[in-house]
C-alpha positions in Angstrom: 260.8 172.0 -73.4 259.6 175.5 -73.5 259.3 178.7 -70.7 259.9 177.6 -66.8 259.4 179.7 -64.2 261.3 179.0 -60.4 259.6 179.2 -57.4 262.0 179.0 -54.6 259.1 179.1 -52.3 258.6 182.5 -51.1 256.6 185.6 -52.5 254.0 186.5 -54.7 255.0 184.8 -58.0 251.3 184.2 -59.0 251.5 187.5 -60.4 253.5 186.5 -63.1 251.9 183.8 -63.9 248.5 186.2 -64.4 250.9 188.1 -66.6 251.9 185.4 -68.4 248.4 183.7 -69.5 247.1 187.5 -70.0 250.0 187.8 -72.5 249.0 184.1 -73.9 252.5 182.6 -73.1 252.3 178.9 -71.8 254.7 177.8 -69.2 255.6 175.4 -66.8 257.2 175.4 -63.0 260.3 173.8 -61.8 259.5 171.5 -59.7 262.3 169.5 -59.3 266.2 170.0 -60.5 265.7 167.9 -63.7 263.1 170.4 -65.2 266.4 172.5 -65.8 267.4 170.2 -68.1 264.2 170.6 -70.1 263.8 174.2 -69.8 264.5 176.2 -73.2 263.7 179.8 -71.4 263.8 180.3 -67.5 262.0 183.1 -65.6 263.2 183.7 -61.7 260.5 186.3 -60.4 262.2 186.2 -57.0 260.6 188.2 -54.0 261.8 188.6 -51.0 264.8 188.5 -48.8 268.0 187.6 -50.6 268.9 185.2 -47.7 265.9 183.7 -48.0 265.8 183.2 -51.6 269.4 181.5 -51.5 268.3 179.1 -48.6 265.3 178.2 -50.4 267.1 177.3 -53.7 269.2 175.8 -51.7 267.5 173.4 -49.9 265.2 172.8 -52.7 268.5 171.4 -54.5 268.1 174.2 -57.2 271.2 176.2 -56.9 273.4 174.2 -58.8 270.9 173.3 -61.3 270.1 177.1 -61.4 273.9 177.9 -62.1 274.3 175.1 -64.6 271.7 176.7 -66.9 272.7 180.1 -66.9 276.4 178.9 -68.0 274.6 176.9 -70.7 273.7 179.8 -72.8 269.8 179.1 -72.3 267.6 182.7 -72.1 267.3 184.0 -68.3 265.1 186.6 -67.3 265.8 187.2 -63.2 263.4 189.5 -61.4 264.3 191.8 -58.4 265.7 188.9 -56.4 266.1 186.6 -59.1 268.4 189.4 -60.7 270.2 190.3 -57.6 271.0 186.8 -57.1 273.5 186.8 -59.6 275.8 188.9 -57.9 278.7 187.5 -55.8 277.0 188.7 -52.5 274.4 190.9 -50.7 274.6 192.3 -47.3 271.4 191.5 -46.6 272.4 187.8 -45.8 275.5 186.1 -45.4 274.6 183.3 -48.0 276.8 184.1 -51.4 275.0 184.6 -54.8 276.0 183.1 -58.0 278.7 185.4 -58.4 277.8 185.6 -62.3 278.3 189.3 -61.8 281.3 190.2 -60.2 280.0 193.1 -57.5 277.9 193.0 -54.6 274.5 194.0 -53.6 274.4 197.1 -50.9 271.7 198.7 -48.8 270.6 202.1 -49.9 271.6 205.3 -47.6 268.5 206.8 -46.1 270.4 210.1 -45.7 268.3 211.8 -48.1 265.3 209.6 -48.8 263.3 206.8 -47.5 264.2 203.4 -47.2 262.7 200.8 -48.8 262.8 202.3 -52.4 258.8 201.7 -52.5 257.1 203.1 -55.9 257.1 204.1 -59.6 260.6 205.4 -60.9 262.1 206.1 -64.4 265.1 204.4 -66.4 267.8 205.6 -68.5 269.1 203.3 -71.2 273.4 203.8 -70.9 273.1 202.9 -74.9 269.9 204.4 -76.0 270.9 203.3 -79.3 271.0 199.8 -78.6 267.8 199.4 -77.4 267.6 195.5 -78.4 264.0 194.7 -78.7 263.7 194.5 -74.8 260.8 197.3 -74.8 262.0 199.3 -72.2 261.0 202.7 -72.7 262.8 206.0 -71.1 259.3 207.6 -71.1 257.6 205.5 -69.2 257.7 204.3 -65.0 258.3 200.9 -63.3 257.5 199.7 -60.1 260.4 199.1 -58.0 260.4 197.9 -53.8 263.5 197.1 -52.4 265.6 197.8 -49.6 269.0 196.8 -51.3 270.6 197.5 -54.7 273.5 197.3 -56.8 275.5 200.7 -57.1 276.5 201.8 -60.8 280.2 202.7 -60.5 281.6 201.8 -64.0 285.0 203.4 -62.3 284.9 201.5 -59.3 283.5 198.5 -60.6 284.7 198.1 -64.4 284.2 194.6 -64.4 280.4 194.7 -63.1 279.9 197.9 -66.1 279.3 195.7 -68.9 276.4 194.1 -67.4 274.8 197.0 -66.8 272.0 197.6 -69.3 270.1 200.6 -67.8 270.3 202.6 -64.2 267.6 204.7 -62.0 268.3 206.9 -59.8 266.7 207.4 -56.2 267.6 210.5 -54.4 271.1 211.1 -55.1 272.2 207.0 -55.8 272.3 205.5 -59.0 271.9 202.1 -59.1 271.6 199.3 -61.5 268.0 198.7 -63.0 268.4 196.0 -65.5 271.3 194.2 -66.6 272.0 192.1 -70.0 274.5 190.1 -71.6 275.2 187.2 -73.3 272.0 185.4 -72.5 271.0 186.8 -69.4 268.6 189.7 -68.9 267.5 190.9 -65.4 265.4 194.1 -63.8 265.1 195.2 -60.1 262.1 196.1 -60.7 258.7 194.1 -61.2 257.4 193.7 -64.7 254.6 192.1 -63.9 253.4 194.7 -61.4 254.2 197.7 -63.8 251.1 197.9 -65.5 251.0 198.1 -69.6 254.8 199.4 -69.5 255.6 195.9 -67.7 253.5 193.8 -70.0 254.9 195.6 -72.9 258.9 194.4 -71.6 258.0 191.0 -70.7 256.1 190.6 -74.1 259.1 191.8 -75.8 261.6 190.1 -74.3 259.5 186.5 -74.5 258.9 187.3 -78.3 262.7 187.6 -79.4 263.9 185.0 -81.1 266.2 182.7 -79.0 269.2 183.9 -81.0 268.7 187.4 -80.2 268.1 186.4 -76.0 271.2 184.5 -76.4 273.7 186.6 -78.0 273.0 190.2 -76.6 276.3 192.7 -76.6 277.8 193.8 -73.4 277.2 197.2 -72.5 279.5 200.3 -72.8 281.2 201.9 -69.7 279.0 205.1 -69.7 279.5 207.8 -66.7 275.9 208.4 -65.5 276.4 211.2 -62.5 273.3 211.7 -60.2 271.1 214.5 -61.6 269.4 217.3 -59.8 265.9 215.6 -59.5 265.3 212.1 -59.9 262.5 210.2 -61.5 260.6 208.7 -58.4 256.7 209.4 -58.0 254.2 210.1 -55.4 252.0 207.5 -55.5 248.0 207.5 -55.6 246.7 204.4 -53.8 242.5 203.1 -54.2 241.6 201.7 -51.2 239.0 199.1 -50.7 237.6 198.4 -47.3 235.6 194.8 -47.6 232.9 193.2 -45.6 230.5 190.6 -45.5 227.3 192.7 -45.7 223.7 191.4 -43.8 223.1 188.9 -46.6 226.9 187.3 -46.7 228.1 189.0 -49.7 231.1 190.5 -49.9 231.0 194.1 -50.4 233.0 197.2 -50.7 231.9 199.4 -48.3 233.1 203.2 -46.2 232.6 204.2 -42.8 232.4 207.5 -41.4 234.8 207.9 -39.1 234.8 204.2 -39.1 230.8 203.5 -39.0 230.4 201.8 -42.2 226.7 201.3 -42.0 224.0 203.8 -43.1 222.1 206.0 -40.8 220.0 204.7 -38.2 216.3 204.9 -39.1 213.4 204.6 -36.7 212.1 200.9 -36.6 208.5 201.0 -38.3 205.5 200.7 -35.7 202.9 198.2 -36.6 200.3 201.3 -34.8 199.9 204.7 -35.4 202.5 207.0 -33.5 200.7 209.9 -31.0 202.3 212.0 -28.7 201.2 209.7 -25.7 201.5 206.2 -26.7 199.8 203.8 -24.3 201.7 201.3 -22.1 200.7 198.7 -24.4 201.8 200.4 -27.6 204.7 198.5 -29.1 207.9 200.7 -28.9 209.7 202.6 -31.3 213.4 202.2 -31.3 216.2 203.3 -33.6 218.4 200.7 -35.8 221.3 200.5 -37.4 221.4 200.8 -41.1 222.5 198.2 -43.6 226.4 197.8 -44.3 227.1 200.5 -47.2 227.4 199.1 -50.5 229.6 200.8 -52.6 230.4 198.0 -55.2 231.9 194.4 -55.5 235.7 194.4 -54.8 237.2 192.5 -57.9 235.0 194.7 -60.3 235.9 198.0 -58.7 239.9 197.0 -58.4 239.7 196.3 -62.3 237.9 199.9 -62.6 241.0 201.4 -60.8 243.9 199.8 -62.9 242.2 200.7 -65.7 241.8 204.6 -64.3 245.5 204.9 -63.4 245.7 203.7 -59.8 249.5 203.0 -58.8 248.6 200.7 -56.0 245.5 199.3 -54.9 244.6 198.2 -51.3 241.7 195.4 -50.0 241.3 195.5 -46.6 239.5 192.7 -45.1 237.6 194.3 -42.1 235.0 191.1 -41.5 235.2 190.0 -38.6 236.3 186.1 -38.6 234.2 183.2 -37.4 236.8 180.4 -37.1 240.2 181.7 -38.0 242.1 183.8 -41.2 242.8 180.6 -43.1 239.6 178.7 -42.2 237.2 181.1 -42.6 239.0 183.3 -45.2 236.7 185.6 -47.6 239.2 187.8 -48.8 241.6 185.3 -50.8 238.9 183.9 -53.3 238.9 188.0 -53.9 242.6 188.5 -54.1 243.0 185.9 -56.6 240.4 187.2 -58.8 241.6 190.6 -58.7 245.3 189.3 -58.9 244.7 188.1 -62.7 243.4 191.2 -64.0 245.4 194.0 -62.0 249.1 194.5 -62.9 250.0 196.6 -59.9 250.8 196.3 -56.0 248.1 194.4 -54.2 247.9 195.0 -50.6 246.1 193.0 -48.3 244.9 193.6 -44.8 242.7 191.7 -42.1 243.4 188.7 -40.3 247.1 188.9 -40.0 247.9 187.5 -37.0 248.7 184.3 -35.3 245.3 182.5 -34.4 244.2 178.6 -33.7 241.5 177.0 -35.7 238.7 175.7 -33.9 240.4 172.2 -34.3 243.2 173.4 -32.2 245.6 173.7 -35.2 247.9 177.0 -35.0 248.1 179.1 -37.4 250.8 181.6 -37.7 250.8 185.4 -38.9 253.2 184.0 -41.2 251.5 181.4 -42.6 248.3 183.7 -43.2 250.6 186.0 -45.3 251.7 183.2 -47.3 248.3 182.1 -48.2 247.8 186.2 -49.0 250.9 186.2 -51.1 250.7 182.9 -52.7 246.9 184.4 -53.8 248.6 187.3 -55.7 249.1 189.9 -53.0 252.2 191.8 -52.7 252.3 193.1 -49.1 250.3 192.7 -45.8 249.0 195.6 -43.8 249.1 194.4 -39.7 247.0 196.6 -37.8 246.2 195.7 -34.0 249.0 193.1 -34.2 251.3 195.8 -34.8 249.9 197.5 -31.8 250.7 194.6 -29.2 254.1 194.2 -30.8 255.2 197.2 -30.3 253.5 197.6 -26.6 255.2 194.5 -25.6 258.6 196.2 -27.6 258.5 198.6 -24.9 257.8 197.1 -22.4 260.9 195.3 -22.4 263.3 197.8 -23.6 264.6 199.9 -20.6 264.6 203.3 -22.8 262.7 204.5 -25.5 263.8 202.4 -28.7 265.0 204.3 -31.6 265.0 203.3 -35.1 267.6 201.3 -36.2 267.7 199.3 -32.6 268.3 195.8 -32.0 264.5 195.1 -32.7 261.9 192.9 -30.5 262.2 189.2 -29.9 261.6 187.8 -33.1 258.1 186.5 -32.8 255.7 189.3 -33.7 254.0 189.5 -36.6 255.6 192.1 -38.2 259.4 190.7 -37.9 258.5 186.7 -39.0 256.9 187.9 -42.3 259.6 190.9 -43.0 262.3 187.9 -42.1 261.2 185.6 -44.8 260.0 188.0 -47.4 261.7 191.4 -46.4 260.4 194.4 -45.1 259.1 196.0 -48.1 256.5 193.5 -47.9 255.3 194.4 -44.5 252.9 197.4 -44.0 251.6 198.6 -40.3 248.0 200.4 -40.4 247.9 202.7 -37.8 244.4 204.1 -36.6 245.1 207.3 -34.4 242.7 209.9 -33.0 243.3 213.1 -31.3 243.5 213.4 -27.7 243.1 217.3 -26.5 244.9 218.7 -23.6 243.1 221.7 -21.2 246.3 223.7 -21.5 249.1 223.5 -23.6 250.9 225.9 -21.7 250.8 223.9 -18.5 251.0 220.5 -19.9 253.7 218.3 -18.8 252.4 214.8 -19.7 254.8 212.1 -21.2 253.3 213.3 -24.6 254.9 217.0 -24.4 257.3 216.3 -27.2 254.6 215.4 -29.9 251.9 217.7 -28.6 250.5 219.5 -31.6 249.0 223.0 -31.6 246.2 224.2 -33.6 246.8 226.8 -36.1 243.5 226.8 -38.6 240.2 228.9 -37.8 238.4 226.3 -35.8 241.4 224.6 -34.1 243.1 227.8 -32.6 243.8 228.1 -29.0 243.7 223.9 -29.0 246.2 221.5 -28.1 246.7 217.7 -28.7 248.6 214.7 -29.1 247.7 211.3 -30.9 246.2 207.9 -29.5 246.5 204.5 -30.9 243.7 202.4 -31.2 243.1 198.7 -31.9 239.7 196.5 -33.2 238.8 199.2 -35.9 239.2 202.5 -33.7 237.2 200.9 -31.0 239.5 200.5 -28.3 241.9 203.3 -27.1 245.5 202.0 -25.6 248.5 204.2 -24.0 250.4 204.5 -26.9 251.2 207.5 -29.3 251.1 207.6 -32.6 255.3 208.3 -33.3 255.4 205.5 -30.2 253.8 203.4 -32.7 255.2 204.2 -35.9 258.9 203.9 -34.5 258.3 200.2 -32.9 256.8 199.3 -36.2 260.4 200.7 -38.3 262.2 198.8 -35.7 260.1 195.9 -35.7 261.0 195.6 -39.5 257.6 197.3 -40.7 258.7 198.8 -44.8 255.6 201.1 -44.6 253.3 203.0 -42.7 249.5 203.6 -43.4 248.6 206.1 -41.6 244.7 206.8 -41.0 243.0 209.1 -39.0 239.9 208.3 -37.3 239.2 212.2 -37.0 239.1 212.7 -40.3 237.7 209.7 -41.6 234.8 210.2 -44.1 234.8 213.7 -43.7 236.2 215.2 -46.9 238.0 217.9 -44.8 241.6 216.7 -46.2 244.4 214.9 -44.5 245.3 215.8 -41.1 248.8 217.2 -42.5 249.7 218.1 -38.7 249.7 214.4 -38.1 251.2 213.5 -41.5 253.9 215.7 -41.2 254.5 214.2 -37.3 254.9 210.9 -38.3 257.1 211.8 -41.8 259.5 213.2 -39.2 259.8 210.6 -37.1 260.5 207.5 -39.5 262.8 206.6 -41.9 260.2 204.6 -44.3 257.8 205.6 -46.3 254.2 206.8 -45.5 250.8 206.8 -46.9 248.6 209.4 -46.1 245.1 208.2 -45.2 241.6 209.5 -44.4 239.5 212.9 -45.4 240.3 213.7 -48.7 237.6 215.6 -50.4 239.0 217.0 -53.8 241.9 217.0 -55.8 243.5 219.9 -53.9 243.8 217.7 -50.7 246.4 215.3 -52.9 248.6 218.3 -54.1 248.5 219.7 -50.3 249.7 216.6 -48.5 252.5 216.3 -51.0 253.5 219.5 -50.9 253.5 220.4 -47.1 254.4 217.1 -45.9 256.8 215.3 -48.7 254.7 212.2 -47.8 255.5 209.3 -50.4 251.8 208.2 -51.3 248.4 209.4 -51.0 245.6 207.3 -50.2 241.6 207.7 -50.9 238.2 205.4 -50.7 235.0 207.4 -51.0 235.6 210.2 -52.9 236.7 207.3 -55.7 234.3 204.7 -55.2 231.4 207.4 -55.4 232.7 209.0 -58.7 233.4 212.4 -56.9 236.8 212.2 -57.7 238.6 210.6 -60.5 242.1 209.3 -60.4 242.9 211.1 -63.8 241.7 214.5 -62.4 244.1 213.8 -59.6 247.4 212.4 -61.7 246.6 216.0 -63.8 246.2 218.3 -60.3 249.6 217.0 -59.3 251.1 217.3 -62.8 250.1 221.3 -62.7 251.4 221.5 -59.2 254.8 220.1 -60.6 254.9 217.3 -58.7 255.7 213.9 -60.0 253.5 211.6 -61.3 252.7 208.3 -63.3 250.8 209.0 -66.4 247.6 207.7 -66.6 247.4 206.0 -70.2 244.4 207.4 -72.1 
């Protein structure tokens, strides 16, 4: 008897377990259909795709026991897919849902916004006078990450309206944020990833008396037309590049144009230097400095969470001696960070097909699954995405366009997106400028992507952006636009846009690069590389419309604080999640 968590076998359910432990609530996992009979309270933290979730429940024999549990009147809390599965169906798959709520889930329109809906947004209670005790707060923001939603339309779907407890607006679409009726409570956002606001919601619901949890009254049919502006915020992401130092310890480092070692220093000589050394004197040589050490990853992650970071990125830049799973230093880091950080975690490094030394093949999907089970919410794919897009373009007669048929289904992007949803896949892009001699006479294949310099030190210059692999060490015959478009077609849900030219310079984000990519994809873009002060964040949001901005070194060294960035955004009229003080 007691609280149970339902895991259908995919997605990051460990984060909810960490949250409940943090709040002091004990629980058990549903491990067999019989466990539903023992549960007096059930949370389904569904993550990923609707079809995958229903298939996972069915294959484990959980679907019908879940339906019977909900019908029995015992308290049920569904999160994301755990809420969507209550509906009749979803256009994300062919499998029917539980049909408890008589309407369907459909995909967002991307006409006026990027999809997935990824980030922090506000909620609006339809009956503010009846808040029950669920802890939902209209003044706070909650973390959403989804491409499909239940539209709120009480006139066209009057039978669904009594279930709707609160709504959220994204662009000009109003959709269901939470449902509450009888014993059922569900939310489209992720409370376990919504910081203090989410912890407050979970704790309030779990501490409600069972009689209150099971007897929530239906909502009123309240019209909620779209407002001129939604509550969606711009995200500030703290990034930690993690690698082993020369002593084998994992540290957070930061490169200057991708060089993570301190400046080279002359090696000491055993004899006094002279202007004319003898042939037998030891040579004085320059050697690479030590790996730049800016702190321990778990401690820094906790610090940035407390400081109000909207998201954290841990990127493993250590080479694997054996394979991503057999020699995976990041798994322990992710587990430890996820236990204390309650905002989204993006993990990168080693997300690729590999073979263990004993010949055992390991797919990218298997590697990503290990990250998700450890507590990651999204995985970042770098070089493998470049190779996948090159294959896509080689097998496509014309340059593929967004919304096309996609690849052959074998790439890391496709396999992971199919299992976990495209919102779980980030493609990290490392472009650099390639200058052309004369823009007026250039007629090369990237003429449509040519950027004409306008700044004082760039006037008269022209360039396009070339993609690289292997940490920027190898250039490929692929432009940044070609890669971004191809990644979207294959199923990526977000672009992490770096800049080799601006990395570590403190000169600001490359606005030409960001604008170029932002115009050519309909998925969210994260601007990275070059931030040196708070105004740079204001500039990238005001001048490009990008969804998020990422920084590393200036945060690690304490040159700029996250709360200072948030304050500057607020002063500029840019919507940002408030940082608790």
